[in-house]
C-alpha positions in Angstrom: 0.0 0.0 0.0 1.5 3.3 -1.1 0.5 6.7 0.3 1.0 10.0 -1.5 1.3 12.9 0.8 0.4 16.3 -0.8 1.1 19.9 0.3 -0.5 22.4 -2.1 -1.0 26.1 -2.3 -4.6 27.2 -2.8 -5.6 27.4 -6.4 -2.7 25.4 -7.8 -3.8 23.7 -11.0 -4.2 19.9 -11.2 -1.5 19.9 -14.0 1.1 21.2 -11.6 0.2 18.6 -9.0 0.1 15.8 -11.6 3.6 16.9 -12.9 5.0 16.6 -9.4 3.4 13.1 -9.0 4.6 12.0 -12.4 8.2 13.0 -11.4 8.0 10.4 -8.6 7.6 7.6 -11.2 5.4 5.6 -8.9 3.9 2.4 -10.1 0.7 3.6 -8.4 -0.7 4.8 -5.1 -3.7 3.9 -3.1 -4.2 6.9 -0.7 -3.8 10.7 -1.1 -3.1 12.4 2.3 -3.0 16.1 3.1 -3.9 18.8 5.6 -7.6 19.2 6.5 -7.7 22.7 5.1 -7.0 21.3 1.6 -9.7 18.6 1.7 -11.8 20.5 -0.9 -8.9 21.9 -3.0 -9.9 21.0 -6.6 -6.5 19.6 -7.6 -6.4 17.3 -4.6 -10.0 16.2 -5.0 -9.3 15.4 -8.7 -6.1 13.5 -8.0 -7.8 11.5 -5.2 -10.7 10.5 -7.4 -11.1 6.7 -7.2 -8.7 6.5 -4.2 -8.9 7.1 -0.5 -8.4 10.7 0.6 -7.2 11.2 4.2 -6.9 14.6 5.8 -5.4 15.6 9.1 -5.5 18.8 11.2 -2.3 20.7 11.5 -2.0 19.8 15.2 -1.9 16.1 14.3 0.5 16.5 11.4 2.8 18.5 13.8 3.3 15.4 16.0 5.1 13.5 13.2 8.9 13.6 13.2 10.0 14.3 9.6 13.4 14.8 8.0 12.8 18.2 6.5 10.3 20.4 8.4 9.7 23.9 7.0 9.5 27.1 9.0 7.5 28.7 6.2 5.0 25.9 6.1 4.7 26.1 9.9 4.0 29.9 9.7 1.3 29.3 6.9 -0.4 26.2 8.2 0.5 25.6 11.9 2.7 22.6 11.2 6.2 22.1 10.0 5.2 19.4 7.5 2.2 18.6 5.3 3.2 16.2 2.6 5.7 14.1 4.6 3.6 14.0 7.8 0.3 13.3 6.1 1.9 10.4 4.1 3.4 8.9 7.3 0.1 9.2 9.3 -2.0 7.6 6.5 0.5 4.8 6.1 0.5 4.2 9.9 -3.3 3.7 9.7 -2.7 0.8 7.3 0.1 -0.9 9.3 3.0 0.9 7.7 4.4 4.4 8.4 7.8 4.5 6.7 8.6 7.6 4.6 10.2 6.2 1.4 10.4 9.4 -0.6 11.0 12.7 1.3 9.2 15.7 0.0 9.8 16.8 -3.5 8.9 20.3 -4.6 6.9 21.3 -7.7 5.1 24.4 -8.8 3.0 25.3 -5.8 3.1 21.7 -4.4 5.1 19.3 -2.4 4.7 15.5 -2.6 6.1 12.7 -0.5 5.6 8.9 -0.4 5.2 6.5 2.6 4.4 2.8 2.9 
């Protein structure tokens, strides 16, 4: 089971998110995970179509130890990590929880992978 963690700036087009996902060269992913405030973001909803979408409040994301927290993300969202932390939390729910691809940046997005 592969989890894709997503951090996204509001209004970022699906094409930018898809480009970042494609750069990961994943064979596939089962779950899209992000911060609760992005649960209705159109690009996230579109990417998650046909998959499980898991969202977490900033306070829960902030409990996850990640390799590359961001002071800017913390200032904007209340947590030092969205993509990495969300991926790890969703993977933990399914018996995993190992970050296999740390966050990768794209145009207005970050993506990370956990299993």
